[in-house]
C-alpha positions in Angstrom: 75.8 45.0 67.2 73.0 46.5 69.3 75.3 46.6 72.4 78.0 48.3 70.4 75.5 51.0 69.2 74.2 51.4 72.7 77.8 51.8 74.0 78.5 54.6 71.4 75.3 56.4 72.1 75.9 56.2 75.9 79.4 57.6 75.4 78.1 60.5 73.3 75.5 61.3 75.9 78.2 61.4 78.6 80.4 63.7 76.5 77.5 66.1 75.8 76.5 66.1 79.5 80.0 66.8 80.6 80.5 69.6 78.2 77.3 71.2 79.6 78.9 71.4 83.0 81.5 73.9 81.7 79.7 76.1 79.1 82.7 78.5 79.1 86.3 77.7 78.6 88.1 76.4 81.7 91.1 78.5 80.8 91.1 82.3 81.2 89.3 83.6 78.1 91.5 86.7 78.0 89.2 89.2 79.7 90.9 91.9 81.6 94.5 92.9 82.0 97.1 90.3 82.6 100.3 90.8 84.5 103.4 90.4 82.3 106.0 87.7 82.9 108.5 88.2 85.7 111.9 89.6 84.5 113.7 90.9 87.5 114.1 91.1 91.3 113.8 93.8 93.9 115.2 92.9 97.3 116.3 94.6 100.4 115.6 95.1 104.1 113.4 96.9 106.5 115.1 98.1 109.7 114.3 100.2 112.8 115.8 103.7 113.0 118.8 104.0 115.4 119.2 100.3 116.2 119.0 98.8 112.6 117.0 96.0 114.2 115.1 93.9 111.6 111.4 94.8 111.2 109.6 91.5 110.7 106.3 90.8 109.0 105.9 94.2 107.2 104.2 94.3 103.9 106.5 95.7 101.1 104.7 96.8 97.9 106.2 97.6 94.5 103.9 99.5 92.2 104.8 99.7 88.5 104.3 103.3 87.6 103.0 102.9 84.1 100.5 100.0 84.5 99.7 100.5 88.3 100.2 96.8 88.8 101.4 96.1 92.3 103.4 93.2 93.8 103.6 92.5 97.5 105.5 90.4 100.0 106.3 90.4 103.7 109.6 90.9 105.4 111.2 87.8 106.8 112.8 87.2 110.2 115.9 89.1 109.2 113.8 92.1 107.9 114.6 91.0 104.3 112.2 91.0 101.4 112.3 89.8 97.8 109.9 90.7 95.0 109.9 89.1 91.5 108.7 91.7 89.0 108.3 92.3 85.3 110.2 95.0 83.4 109.2 98.5 84.4 109.7 101.5 86.7 108.7 100.8 90.3 108.0 102.8 93.5 108.4 100.8 96.7 106.4 101.3 99.9 106.4 99.7 103.3 103.5 99.2 105.7 103.6 101.6 108.6 101.7 101.5 111.9 100.5 104.4 114.0 103.3 106.7 115.2 105.7 105.5 112.5 107.2 107.2 109.5 109.8 106.3 106.9 113.2 107.8 107.7 114.8 106.3 104.6 113.3 104.8 101.4 114.7 103.4 98.2 114.4 105.7 95.1 112.2 104.6 92.3 113.8 101.7 90.4 113.9 100.7 86.7 113.9 97.0 86.1 115.0 95.5 82.8 115.4 91.9 81.7 117.1 89.7 84.4 117.9 92.7 86.6 118.6 92.0 90.3 118.2 95.3 92.2 119.4 94.4 95.7 120.2 96.2 98.9 117.1 98.4 98.8 116.7 99.7 102.4 113.7 101.1 104.3 114.3 102.6 107.7 111.3 103.0 109.9 111.3 105.7 112.6 108.9 105.8 115.5 107.5 109.2 116.2 107.5 110.1 119.9 104.0 110.4 121.3 102.7 113.9 121.9 102.0 114.2 125.7 100.5 117.7 125.7 
């Protein structure tokens, strides 16, 4: 009987000690804005002006205009990108380096449930260096 009581007390001490390790919930307590669930897809390519060669490894960002949440990815070996996004209206941007500008960009896009908005194309133009 004493050993059974000792076992119960020991178990309680362990449970109390373990709960003291995590004084706050392990799950997100709900502070701050949460990104909504993904509903649609934005996809396309980034190409070089004139040659249409794939532009690899560029960051493509979609910013939801109402919430200002942003979603990012990088272009693949074929210059392609895919972004899973929630419903909303998006402006897309592509990473540029010195001497580059965007010759062509997709218009703002409206995504609703299960939309797949494909064939969005960026064309990056290299600005000639000023030798004056």
